[in-house]
N, C-alpha and C positions, 0 to 999 in steps of 0.2 A: 504493499501500501504506500503512496506517495505521499510526501507532507501536505501537496496538493489536496489530495482527496480528505486524508485526514482533518482539512483545515475546515472542506466542506462540509461535510458531516458534523463536526464544531462549531458551526456558524446554525448548520440545519436547525439539533438537538435545541443550544439557544434561545432558537428562535421558537422551536415547540413548547420550551420551556416557559417564556416567555410573552405567548401570546396569547393575553390580553393585555402585557402591558407595553409591548411590541405593535402596530397595524402591522396587515396583512403586508405584504410587496402586490401589490394589481400586474396582473396582465398575466399570472397563471398558468399555465396550459391542460391538458389533462379535465379526466371525468368531470363529473362537477358529482362534492361529496354531497351525500344524501343524508350524512348523520354525522358532528361535530363530532372534532379531537376527544372533546371534554368524555361525549360517549363513547368511542374508541376504549378511552385510559380504565374510565370505572367500570363497563363490559371486563377489562384484565382483571379489576381487583375483586370485583362478585368471582368471575372463575378461579383465582387465585386462592380468593378465602372459601371460597365450597370445595374445591378439586383439589388444590394444593400449586404448589408454582410449578414444578415439572413440565404441570399440565395444560399451562397459557403457553399458546402458539400465537404465530397470525395466522391459522386455519380456522383455531379456535373458540379466537376473538371475533375474529367478520362470520363465522355459523352463530355467535351469542349476541349476534346484530342483524343476522340474516341478509349477509355478504358474503358476497363470490371472495375467496381468498386473496388473490391476486391483489382486488379492490383496498384490500388494508394499506397498502404500500403505498400509494394516495395518500395516504395521513398521517403513519408513524412509516421511520422510513427499514427498521431492524425490530428481532423480539427486547435486543440490549437497550436500544432506545424505551424502545416502550418503559423498560422497570423504572431506568429513569423516573420516568412520568407518572409510574405506575407509585414507587414510592414520592417522588414530593406533591401526588392529593391527597398520600394517606395525612403528609404530614400537613394541610391544609387545613385538618379537621382539627388541629390540638387546639385548647380553647387556652382562653387570656387567664393566666395568676392574676389576681384581681393584689390589686398594689397596697390596697390594704390591711391583709394580713402579713401576721409578724415574719420577719426574718423565714427561723425557722419551718413555718409552714412552707414561704413561696420557696424552698430548697425544697423539702418534700413534695414540694408539687412539683418540679419539673422532674424528678426522678419516679413517682407517682403517672407521671404521662405519658416515659417510655415507656417503663413495663404496660401500662393497661392498654396502647398502640401494641405492642410485638403479641401481647397475647391474644388482641381479636382482630391479629393479622400475623399468624403464626411464620408464615412466607418468607416475613422481613426476614428472619435468621439467615435466608439462604440465600439472600441476594449484597454481594460484601461490599461490607461500606468504604472501601476506601475510593479513592476519587470519583463519590459522586454527581457526579455536576451539579452544583449549586444551582437550584432553581428559587420560585419565590416560596413556597412551603418550607422549605428548610428553610430559606435565610429568613422568613416570619417568624420559624419556631426560634432560632439562633440567637435573634433582636430578644424574644419574646422572655428566653429565655434568660437574656443579658439583663433585664428590666428589670425583674426578679430581686436580681442581688446587685443590681448597681447601686452607691452610694454605703453603703455597709462598712468596707473600707477595705476593699477588697485592690486592689490594683487590675490593668488589665488583661493582664496574662494569666495573675489568682483566680478573674472572673473564670476566664476559655477552664483553666486549669478545673475551678470547682464542679462546671458542669457537664465536662467531662468525667470527671469519675464519680459522678449522681447518676451519669447517662452509660456507665458501662459497669456501673454493679448493678445498674436496672434492668441493664440487658442483658445479665449473667444467671440471677437470678428469674425473669422471665423465662428464660431455655430452659429451667428444670422443670416450673410451675407448667409451660408447655411438654413436658414429657411425663410431666401430671396427671393431664386433663388425657391425652390423649390414648398413654396407657389403663387407662382409668375404661376406656370404649374396648377393651379387650377383655379385659379380668380387672376385678377390684380387688383391692391391696389383700384382703379376705383371703378372695381365692389364690391369689400369690404364692400367697403364703402358705395356704393349707395344700400346695402341690412342694414349695420348697422346705419349708418350713423343720421335717423332720429330714427330709436328706441334708439340710445345712448342723442339723444334730447331733446325726450320724458320723459325720469328717468334720466334724471343728472341737477341736481339744478344749476344755474352759481352762484346765492350767495355761497351754499356752499362748489363749487369748482371753489372759480376766479381766481387763483394761473393757475389751471389745466386746464379751459378752456380756460384762453390769451393764455397762450402757447403751447397748443398742437391746437390752430389754427395756431400760426405763424409755429409752424413747421409742421402741416398738410401742409399746404400753400406754404412753403420751400420747401418740400422733396416729395409730389405726393406720399407718403406711412405712414408707423407708424414711420419709425428709416428709419436712414441710414448711413448703417454698411458701409460704402466705407470711407465719408466723417468721421465718429467716429476713427475706425483707425486713417486714416493721422493724427485727432486733437490730437486723446490719444496718440498713437509714437511722433508726437512732442513733446509733453509735460513729457512723460518719459524719451524724450532724455535732457530735457532740465534738467530734475531736477539730472538725471544720470552726466553730463557733467560738470552741479552749484559743484557737490561735488567733483571734481573731481580739477578743477580750486581751487576750496576752500582750500584742500591741499598742 
C-alpha cells in the first residue's frame, strides 16, 4: 500500500467520523444512497451486540438493512473503518458527569461508565484500542472525563493518568464480569461446582495448599461463585480513589 493510498483512506475515515461537523463534498458520483451512514453503523452495533463481533461483516450489515452487499461499500470502505465508526458511536452514548457531584463521585463515574459500556457491548473487548482514530464520540467522552476532574489540583499529565488508570481498572473488571455472564448461560456456578468440586477434592491436597483451601472455601461460601466481579469493582475502585485523593491532600 502506497503512502498516497494510506493518506486517502485516512482522509475518508476522518470524513466519515466527523460527518456531522464537516459538510459533505458536493458532486459525488455513484448510486444514490437509500439509508444514512448512521443507520449503517447502528445496524452493525446491533449485530455485534446480538451475535458477537465476529458476525459483523459487510454482507451481514447489508442484510440487516435490506441492501445488496456491494452497495454497503458506498457508505463505508471496509469492516475496519466500520469498526472505528461503531466504537465512536457507542462512545457518543456517554452521559454527562454532573459537575455538582463530589470529586470522589465524579472519579467513580468515569470508571463506572467505562465498565457499564463494556458490559453492554462486550464486543468492544475484541477491538484493539491502540491507535483508534479519534472521532467526536471518543473526543467528547475524553473532554467530559477531563472536565470531571478539572480544577482539583492535578496537572494536565496527572489528569490523563487518572483517567487512564480508572479506565484500565474498569476494563479489566468488566472482562471478568462478562466472562461470568457468558458462563452462566451454559452452566450455573452451582452446576459447574457439582461437576468439578468432587474431582478437585480428590486431587488437591489440603496439606500442600493450606491457604488456598481455607480462603477458597470462604470465598466459595460467600460468593457462591468462583469470584465476585461486582464486589471486586466496588472494593478496588474505593482503594484506587483513596490513593488518588490521598496524594491530592498531601500536596
